[in-house]
N, C-alpha and C positions, 0 to 999 in steps of 0.2 A: 549475592544475597536473592533470597527469592518473596518474589511483592506480591501482596495480594488485596483486592479491595470490596467488602462486601456492601453488597446493597446501598451503593453511591447512590445521594440525588442532588442536584443541585439548580437551584432555580434563581434567577436573575432578572426580578420582575415578575412577567405571566410565563415566559420563557423556561423551561426544563432544560436546559444545558445537561443535565444529567439525569436519566430516570431509572436508577435501580441498577445501577452497574454491577456485576459481580465476575468476577476475572481474577485468574491468576497470570504471572508474568513467571516465568522458571528462573532461576538460578542461573546467571552465566549467557543466556538464552538473547538474542537481537530480537524485541518484537517489534514490527512496526503494525502501527495503527492509522488505519487509511478510513476517509468517510469524504461525502460532501462540506461544503463549508454549514457552522452550524450544528454539523451533527455532536457535537461535544467533546473533541478529543485532543483542544488544545485544553480547555477546561478540565477534563480528567487528565493531562499531564501536568497543571497548576498544581491541582491536589494531590498528584504523587510530591510533588515538590513539594509542597506547604505554603503555597505561596495565596491558594484557595481554599479553603474549610468548608466540608459540605455542611448540607444542611444533615442529612441522615446518613448512615452508614458508617464504615470504617477501613483505616486502610491497617495494613501490617503489613512489617518487616522482619522477615527472619523469624516469626510467630512471635512478634513485640506489636503491641498494637501503639501506632507514632500519629495517631489521628490528631493530635492535640501538641504535637511536638511543633516547634518552629523550624524552619527550613534548614537551619546551621545545626541542627541534632541528629538529622535524617543521614547522614554519610551517605551525600548526593549532591550530582553537579548538574547545572543546567545551562544548553548552549542555545541561546536566541537566533532569533529568525535573522535578525539585524545585526548578528554579532557582541552588540555593546561592549565595544572595546574601549579602553579609554585613550580619546584621542589624542591627549596630551603627554600621554605616559610612551616608554618605547616599547617594542615587543617584550625585551627580559623584562623590565616593571609591570606589563597587564599577566603576564604568566605566573610572574612572581605574586602578585596580587592576595591571592588567595589563601599562598605561605604563609607571609608576612602576618594577613590577619590572625594566623592561628601561633604567631612569633616562633618560628622553626630560627635557629641557627643560621647564621649568612654564609657560612658554608653548606648546609643542607637543603637552604632555596637554590643556589647558586646548580648541585648537585641537582636537584630535580627536574628547573627549569631547563635545563640542558638535556636531562632523557625524556622531556617528554616533549621539547623540539625536535629531539631523534627521532620519534614514535611516530610523530607526522611530517615526519621528512623535508623538514626546514632547516637541519645541522647543516645542510650543504651550501645551503644560500650564504653567499658570503658578507659579511656584517649584520645579517638578521636580527642579531638581538640588541644593535643599535636605533633599529628605523623604528619610525612611528608609522602606526595602522594606514596615514592618509598615503604613504611611500608604498605599498603594499597592493598587489591586486587583490583582486577579491575572491582569488580561490586561498590565496597566503594569509590574507586577514580569516579566511574561515579556519583554516589549519592554527591557527594563531589563539582562536579562541576554542577550539577542541586541546590545545596543546593547555590552554590555562584550568578548563575543567578537569582534567585527567592531570594536570601535576598534582591536585591535590589528595590522588588516589584516590577518589569514592567507590563504594561499592555499589551504587546508582548510579546511571549516565543517562541522562533525559537531554533528546534532543527534541525543538518546535521546529518544526518544518526550514531544517538547515542550508541548505541547498538553495533554497527559494529565490537567492538574489544572485543567483552565478549564470551566466550563459550555460547553453547547452552542453558544449564540450567541457567546459570545464566541471559542470556538474556531474557527467557520468564519472572524470575522472576520480573526483573526489568521494563520489558515492562508490567505487571500488576502495579508496583509500580508507574511509569509515568503516567497512566491510572488514578487510585485511585487518586495519590497528582493533577494532572491537576482537577481533579474534586471538589475535596476541596478547590482550590485556585480560579476557574471560571475563570484562565487565558487564553486569547484569543489565542490559540497551534497553530502553522504549525510544524508538524512532517515530514523531508525528510527521505523517507528510499528506499532501491531496493527489500525487504523483502517485499512481498505481503503479504504474512499471520500475519509479525506484521502490518503494514496499515489497514486489515481486520480486524483484532481484538482489536482493541483499537480506530478507528478514528467516529465520528461522523458524519465527509465527506469525502471520499476520491474522488481524484481528479488525473486522470489518465494522465500522459503526454508522447508525442512521437513527437519529430522532433523541440522540441521548443514551442509546442501549447498542448493548453489540449484538448484534447479530448472527457472527460470524465468525469463529474462530480455528485457526489448524494450519497446519504448514502449507504455506502459499500454493502447491501444486495441488493440496488437497483442496482446498479454498476454490482456487480458478478451476477447477474441473469439475468439479464436486457442489456446486452451491445451494445452501438449502434453503434458499429462500428468492423471490424471483428479482428484489432489490439488488444482492450480492450477483447474480446471474447478469443484470443489466449492466449493475456499475461496473462490475472486471471485464475488460474487453472489451473489443469493438463487437458489440452483441446487437443481434437485427431479432425483433419483436412483428414477429408475422400474427395476425386476428385467423386464426384455424384451428383447425382439427384434424387428425389422419385419418383416414376413408380405406378402404381397404384396400390392397396393391399400392401399400405407401402415398396417395396422391394426397395432397394438402388441398383440405376442401375449406373455403374459405367461411368463417364464421364471426359471428361479433365477439359470441361471448367464449369464444378457442384463444390460447395466447399459447403458441410455441416460440420458444428461443432456440436462436445458436447465434454461433460467433463466426464471423467476418471468414476467417479461416477455412473454415471445417465447409465453406460453399463452394459444390463445382457447378463451371457452367459449361452444358451442353448442346451443340447444332440443337437448332429445332427439330421434332421429328423422332429424332434419338431414342432407344429405347430405356426407361428408367435404369441403372444401377441395379442390382440385388442388395437387397440390404440398406435402402435407401425413402427417404421421404424427400417428396418430389411435385414439380410444379411447373407449369411453362412462365415465361417471366420475359421481358423487354428490357433487353441494356439500355439506357439514354446517356452514359456517358463512361469513362473508365480515365481516372488519373491516376499520375504514375507519384507515388509517394516516398521512393528512394529506394527502400529493399524491396517494395510488391508495389504493383498495378490493383487502384480498388477500383474496381466496375459499380455502378450504379443499375440495380436490376428493381423495373416496376413491376411489383406483384398487386393485380388489380391497383387499390388505394394506397398499396404500403411499399417506402423504398427498403432494399435491401439491399447491405453490403456485401460483395465478394470479392476477397484477395486472392492474388493468383500473380505466379511469376511473367507472366507475361500478358500485354493488352489485349484487352477484348474489342472488339468492334461493335459499332451499334446494331440494334436487330432483335430478333426474335430468338429465346434460347430455354433449354430447360436447365432449370435449375434444382439441384440433388444436394441433399445433407447424408450422409450417414444416420443411421436410427440410434445410433450410438452415440450420437454426439446434439441431438432435438430433444432439449429441458421442456415439458411439458409443465408447464403451470396453470392449463386451465383451469382444472378438477374437474375434467369431461372424463369420468371413467372409461366410455369406450375406445374413445381418442389414446387414455395412456395404456389401455391393455393392449390397442394394437402395437402403439411404439414394443411396448417389454416385447410382445410374443414375437415380434420378426425381428430381434435385438440377442435372442436368446442363441444362444453359442456364441457372441460375439464378446470382445473384454468390457466387460459389468464394470470393469475400475475405475474406466472412462464416461461413466454414462452416470446422470445423474436425474434423476425424476421425485421431484418436490410438489405434494399438490397445498393447496391453498382454500 
């Protein structure tokens, strides 16, 4: 099912939860919607589900205007953040709930429940059908909620922060299972989350929202590598914002109205006095601390009044360093033509697909 929303607006009192959202959710794709709290992502999901009616705008599903349709007429299923399982019902009865509302024959209910439990890999758990939610782990409860949603064979699956109540290891495992499930079933899926790593790792399409608007949408790799907006550049990844512009020779010139953005993984730290690498933007700095984060060491480098993060495989001792970033990885949102032109000129011949320059 292809889903399209056009010029959606929704206000709650003085707050504009949605401010003219227009977007197409591709058929058979998993679209992840991310953004800070209050950006409108959950409101958008509930408008799609039919639980919230927009003040303005329309919702289209496969070319049919469903804006005025109630939830039960939209051929979609919603998985809630808190799972919303019936505590007094067994797993079988929870999964069968929607099927029985549709008055399906008992043999078909049984077959669909078992099919759904197999899809979420709960069929391997002995006695799972007769257990109640309190007898399940958090990950198992989440799978039951997913099974209940897919048992009715919806054409649109909506997931509202589905993994936020799970611990980190379980969350990572269930994330992979949700992605595999979506690929097996081919259900058009909209997945709302505040966890950008989660969104980047499972999505076919990434939608970034801010202030009730879609700021940018596209393949996760493209949105991450080529943000068109300073908000997106800062929101995704471990991003440094350094006030300054690029002077001749690539040195960063401190400047209050300048704004250079680059990510921690792109920063190289060299011994003080080293010659600047070719094709790099650079500045002296002072390492004040270095923390072990598991996969990387994160150094905190003072540059003027700004603290810059630099990720690397080896720890860095406190002291003076030369901080360098490839010009192709610097995003210039300062609006300074000279600085931006210097970066573009120096990056000529490098892989432009890995670079974004947007002026505000």
